[in-house]
TORDO-594311 format. One line per 2 residues: their letters; for each residue x, y, z of N, C-alpha, C. Coordinates in pm, whole numbers, padded with zeros to 5 digits, m for minus. Example, Ala and Ser with C-alpha at 12.3 -4.5 7.8 and 13.67 -1.06 7.14 Angstrom:
2
as> 01319/m00569/00780/01230/m00450/00780/01320/m00330/00780 ~ 01285/m00225/00708/01367/m00106/00714/01290/00003/00787 $
***
This chain:
121
md> 15425/06919/11748/15420/06781/11803/15317/06691/11812 ~ 15391/06548/11793/15391/06485/11809/15285/06435/11858 $
gk> 15164/06327/11873/15030/06279/11910/15090/06209/12102 ~ 15192/06113/12031/15250/06105/12191/15311/06212/12397 $
aa> 15341/06340/12268/15421/06414/12316/15276/06534/12397 ~ 15192/06496/12234/15101/06568/12308/14972/06519/12394 $
fr> 14952/06380/12422/14907/06311/12502/14934/06359/12654 ~ 15069/06308/12665/15157/06348/12751/15105/06467/12804 $
df> 15148/06620/12791/15110/06685/12814/14939/06751/12918 ~ 14892/06629/12745/14680/06654/12765/14654/06572/12932 $
wp> 14756/06489/12945/14735/06378/13130/14706/06503/13274 ~ 14815/06526/13340/14786/06601/13389/14618/06741/13371 $
yy> 14651/06728/13268/14564/06864/13255/14400/06774/13278 ~ 14401/06670/13265/14277/06578/13229/14249/06468/13381 $
lq> 14380/06485/13440/14367/06467/13625/14324/06594/13692 ~ 14323/06704/13626/14299/06835/13776/14166/06788/13652 $
eh> 14091/06773/13572/13957/06843/13555/13868/06723/13620 ~ 13952/06616/13681/13925/06548/13761/13887/06518/13877 $
ah> 13949/06639/13948/14032/06651/14090/13942/06522/14181 ~ 13822/06541/14159/13750/06469/14260/13698/06318/14314 $
ag> 13770/06271/14444/13727/06140/14437/13581/06040/14275 ~ 13509/06175/14349/13397/06098/14361/13352/06106/14230 $
tr> 13423/06198/14124/13378/06199/13984/13493/06054/13883 ~ 13569/06152/13957/13703/06018/13961/13609/05840/13973 $
am> 13539/05806/14079/13435/05619/14087/13398/05662/13962 ~ 13252/05822/13941/13156/05773/13857/13278/05764/13662 $
hy> 13305/05762/13715/13435/05734/13603/13484/05590/13574 ~ 13500/05527/13674/13558/05386/13689/13399/05261/13644 $
ag> 13321/05319/13678/13162/05289/13717/13145/05238/13555 ~ 13187/05361/13479/13118/05343/13357/13213/05251/13244 $
ts> 13313/05288/13332/13466/05231/13155/13449/05066/13266 ~ 13443/05048/13374/13437/04857/13398/13235/04831/13322 $
lv> 13146/04856/13367/13044/04865/13280/13035/04798/13130 ~ 13177/04929/13050/13167/04884/12949/13233/04776/12872 $
vl> 13383/04738/12988/13466/04620/12970/13335/04481/12995 ~ 13290/04522/13068/13196/04390/13079/13130/04382/13032 $
ll> 13060/04434/12925/13030/04465/12760/13038/04439/12660 ~ 13174/04427/12686/13266/04473/12506/13298/04316/12532 $
aa> 13332/04247/12701/13318/04057/12741/13232/03997/12722 ~ 13131/04033/12791/12992/03980/12822/12917/03915/12596 $
lp> 12973/04071/12485/12941/04109/12383/12957/03954/12277 ~ 13004/03878/12289/13088/03788/12179/12993/03659/12317 $
va> 12982/03608/12425/12911/03529/12473/12755/03505/12471 ~ 12694/03625/12510/12556/03653/12465/12566/03677/12312 $
gs> 12570/03777/12232/12545/03747/12154/12470/03885/12066 ~ 12420/03947/12216/12325/04070/12203/12370/04144/12111 $
ww> 12358/04218/12075/12396/04329/11928/12424/04459/12027 ~ 12241/04494/12088/12234/04592/12178/12294/04603/12200 $
mv> 12420/04586/12321/12484/04592/12383/12604/04740/12334 ~ 12575/04747/12192/12702/04779/12104/12659/04924/12156 $
pa> 12515/04974/12122/12459/05119/12158/12463/05131/12309 ~ 12533/05041/12382/12467/05027/12531/12635/05101/12617 $
lp> 12727/05075/12535/12883/05152/12507/12871/05215/12581 ~ 12880/05397/12445/12883/05474/12514/12775/05509/12580 $
la> 12662/05462/12606/12543/05538/12690/12608/05473/12826 ~ 12711/05372/12898/12726/05351/12933/12885/05405/13049 $
gy> 12923/05464/12950/13078/05437/12991/13025/05669/13024 ~ 12977/05711/12870/12946/05880/12890/12809/05974/12984 $
gf> 12765/05854/13083/12659/05864/13075/12671/05889/13224 ~ 12761/05720/13265/12827/05751/13429/12904/05916/13467 $
aw> 13028/05958/13330/13135/06079/13348/13002/06150/13373 ~ 12965/06197/13269/12898/06280/13257/12835/06315/13351 $
ag> 12781/06256/13398/12709/06312/13541/12823/06277/13666 ~ 12870/06283/13704/13080/06263/13798/13052/06415/13729 $
hs> 13125/06479/13557/13070/06626/13559/12976/06700/13629 ~ 12889/06628/13664/12772/06709/13642/12716/06779/13837 $
li> 12752/06654/13836/12691/06642/14017/12872/06710/14119 ~ 12930/06641/14064/13081/06587/14195/13166/06688/14071 $
eh> 13161/06737/14009/13288/06790/14003/13251/06946/13950 ~ 13172/06962/13869/13018/07131/13777/13169/07123/13729 $
nr> 13203/07139/13632/13195/07109/13557/13249/07021/13392 ~ 13300/07089/13313/13254/07080/13189/13296/06933/13184 $
pa> 13299/06835/13108/13383/06725/13001/13437/06746/12922 ~ 13563/06684/12924/13723/06704/12856/13643/06671/12706 $
tf> 13544/06530/12706/13540/06502/12640/13440/06589/12455 ~ 13413/06702/12563/13394/06796/12368/13469/06926/12398 $
ry> 13588/06885/12411/13696/06950/12332/13830/06868/12333 ~ 13923/06768/12379/13918/06660/12359/13878/06557/12299 $
pl> 13795/06464/12228/13684/06343/12243/13785/06270/12223 ~ 13860/06196/12135/13991/06061/12155/14058/06117/12266 $
ws> 14150/06236/12319/14280/06201/12423/14168/06222/12560 ~ 14071/06204/12606/13972/06184/12646/13988/06024/12629 $
lr> 13931/05981/12587/13896/05832/12564/13973/05722/12591 ~ 14136/05805/12569/14257/05786/12606/14226/05755/12733 $
ad> 14237/05863/12769/14281/05968/12915/14172/05823/13016 ~ 14115/05834/12940/13964/05790/13057/14029/05610/13067 $
fv> 14055/05530/12952/14069/05424/12977/14187/05368/13083 ~ 14299/05474/13001/14415/05479/13142/14448/05529/13266 $
mw> 14271/05589/13232/14313/05625/13424/14225/05506/13574 ~ 14161/05501/13407/14065/05265/13525/14156/05198/13523 $
fr> 14302/05207/13396/14384/05127/13485/14508/05101/13509 ~ 14504/05268/13534/14578/05333/13697/14512/05307/13831 $
fm> 14401/05338/13832/14312/05290/13912/14283/05124/13913 ~ 14337/05069/13825/14316/04930/13871/14411/04824/13966 $
tg> 14490/04932/13828/14610/04866/13932/14693/04999/14028 ~ 14701/05042/14106/14697/05080/14262/14789/05204/14130 $
rm> 14791/05252/14034/14947/05347/14053/14860/05507/14008 ~ 14720/05516/14115/14658/05699/14013/14763/05738/14117 $
gr> 14716/05743/14270/14740/05742/14308/14945/05924/14305 ~ 15012/05806/14281/15073/05886/14218/15073/05975/14122 $
dl> 15001/05978/13988/14987/06070/13909/14936/06144/13961 ~ 14826/06144/14044/14740/06266/14077/14833/06368/14163 $
kr> 14916/06322/14258/15040/06399/14271/15109/06523/14236 ~ 15115/06375/14114/15264/06497/14010/15182/06572/13943 $
ag> 15031/06506/13911/14928/06683/13870/14864/06739/13951 ~ 14985/06758/14070/14940/06834/14238/14721/06845/14201 $
vr> 14673/06726/14200/14579/06719/14293/14562/06724/14437 ~ 14505/06696/14486/14527/06726/14600/14411/06654/14696 $
pd> 14440/06531/14792/14333/06460/14834/14159/06514/14858 ~ 14218/06626/14871/14065/06693/14894/13992/06710/14743 $
gs> 14034/06683/14675/14012/06686/14542/14039/06900/14513 ~ 14055/07030/14587/14154/07142/14458/14290/07066/14451 $
id> 14412/07182/14375/14472/07177/14279/14522/07272/14305 ~ 14710/07239/14282/14748/07275/14340/14844/07355/14257 $
pa> 14816/07510/14304/14719/07640/14141/14913/07673/14080 ~ 15015/07637/14109/15152/07637/14052/15136/07521/14012 $
lr> 15087/07422/14037/15025/07281/13879/14952/07275/13823 ~ 14857/07422/13810/14807/07365/13728/14799/07413/13568 $
rq> 14738/07335/13500/14735/07301/13299/14606/07322/13269 ~ 14611/07434/13196/14591/07539/13074/14647/07505/12972 $
l> 14456/07401/12923/14512/07395/12701/14488/07497/12633 $
***
């Protein structure tokens, strides 16, 4: 299976692992902070921000998984796909397209998942 097809299979699983809106909000906050730090880096010239990037992004995300979703972050099993999916999720949220993806993945507004659409990798 090529990388593109594999990610296409991973995406619904990733969304199901982020079924609660609060978990996704924590990811959006962390990813937004990463984007802001990246944008500020050349202007501020503060290279201390480089190690802060993963702390900002993963700190918010892992807190969301621990406190809200009560599951293990996909990062531990699928680090590269998970990183890519986080930015895809952030971009789709920012452009108003997350609702359609969540519905297609079987993620309900209450944070439950349609059992007929549940994905396992």
